N, C-alpha and C positions, 0 to 999 in steps of 0.2 A: 520659814516661808521663803520659797524661791520664786524666781520669775515665771517658770513654767507652771507652778501651782497657781500663782496669781492670775495668769492668763487663762488657765483652764477654769478657774473659779468664775472669772468675769464672763467668759464665753457661755458657761452653763447658766449663770444668772440672767444674762441678756437673751439667751436662746430659749430657756425654759426646758431644755432637754439635754441630757448627757450625750446621747447619740448625735444630735444636731450640732452640739458644741465640738464633738470630736471631728465631725465632717468639716466644720468651719476651720478648725485648727490643723486639719490634715494629719491627725494622729488617730490611734485606735481608741475605741470606747473604753476598754479596760485601763488604758493609760490615764484618761481623764478621770475615771472613777477612782483610781489609785491616788491621784493628786488631791481629789476632794477628801478622800478618807484620811490621808496624811494631815491635811489642814485641820480636819475635825479632831483628830487625835492630838495634834500639837497644841491646840487651843482648848480642848475639852468641851467643845460646843457642837451642836448639830447646826449645820449651815443650810441644809435643804430638807424639805419634806418631799419624799419620793412617792409619787402615786401614778400608777399605770403609764409609765414611760415619761411622765412629766416631773420636773424638779422645780419646786416652789420654795423661794427664800423664806427662812425663818427670820425672827427679829435679829438674831446674831448675824445671820447671813446678810441682811439688809445693811447692818452697821458696817460689816467688813466690805461690802460692795462700795459704799461711799469712799472708804479709804483706798480700796484697790483702784477705783476709777481715778482718784487724785494721783496716786503713785504712778500709775501707768501713763497718765497725761504728762507728768513731770519727766518721766524717763523718755517719752517720745520727744518732748521739747529739748531735752539734753542731747539726744541723738541727733536731732536736726541742727543744733548749734555746733556740735562736734564735727558734723559733715560740712559745715560752712565756716571755715576758720575766720573769715572776715567778720562774722557775727559774734565771735568770742569776745567777752568783755573782761577776761581775766588778765591782769597785767602783773608784771613782776612785783609791783608794790601793793598788790591786793592784800586784803586782810587775811590772816591765817585761816579763819573759818571759811572764807570764800575759796581759797586754794584747796582746802580739805574737801569741801563739798564737790568742787570740780573733779578732784582726783577720785572721790568715791563714785561719782556718776561715770567717769571714764572707765573705772574698773568694772562697774556693773555692766556697762554696755559692751565691753570687750569679751565677756564670758558668755557662753551659751546657757549656762545654768546660773544666771545672775541672781544674786540674793537681794532681798529687800533690805534697806538700811536697818541697822541693829535696833533703832528705837521702835521698829515695828515688829520685832521678833519677841517671842515669849522668852522669859529668863530661864533657859535650860540649856545644857550642853548639847552639841550636835551629835548625831548618831554616826 
């Protein structure tokens, strides 16, 4: 699961339409459809029921949306902290897991195709 897939999924879930989500994200409709297809294939579940131009969340989709919303909120908070160095609370004496979390967030935010932390990914090799 990557950042673009997560944003596309969230946009379709909140908009109820692949076309509307594509317009909101300023990308093509086939791009959004491909992100959804890849997510569904990666996890082996159907995330949306598609009917006459509308996309309605399945139970699996609703579950993923809760997690996607939380992940994207955390990434947004991390981006805001990183843009305001005075608000950073990471000190040289920080616990190792705090430094690791900070470094992971930093690397996620620095790449355009940011990946979701590994604990959210299925256990399978990347293609």
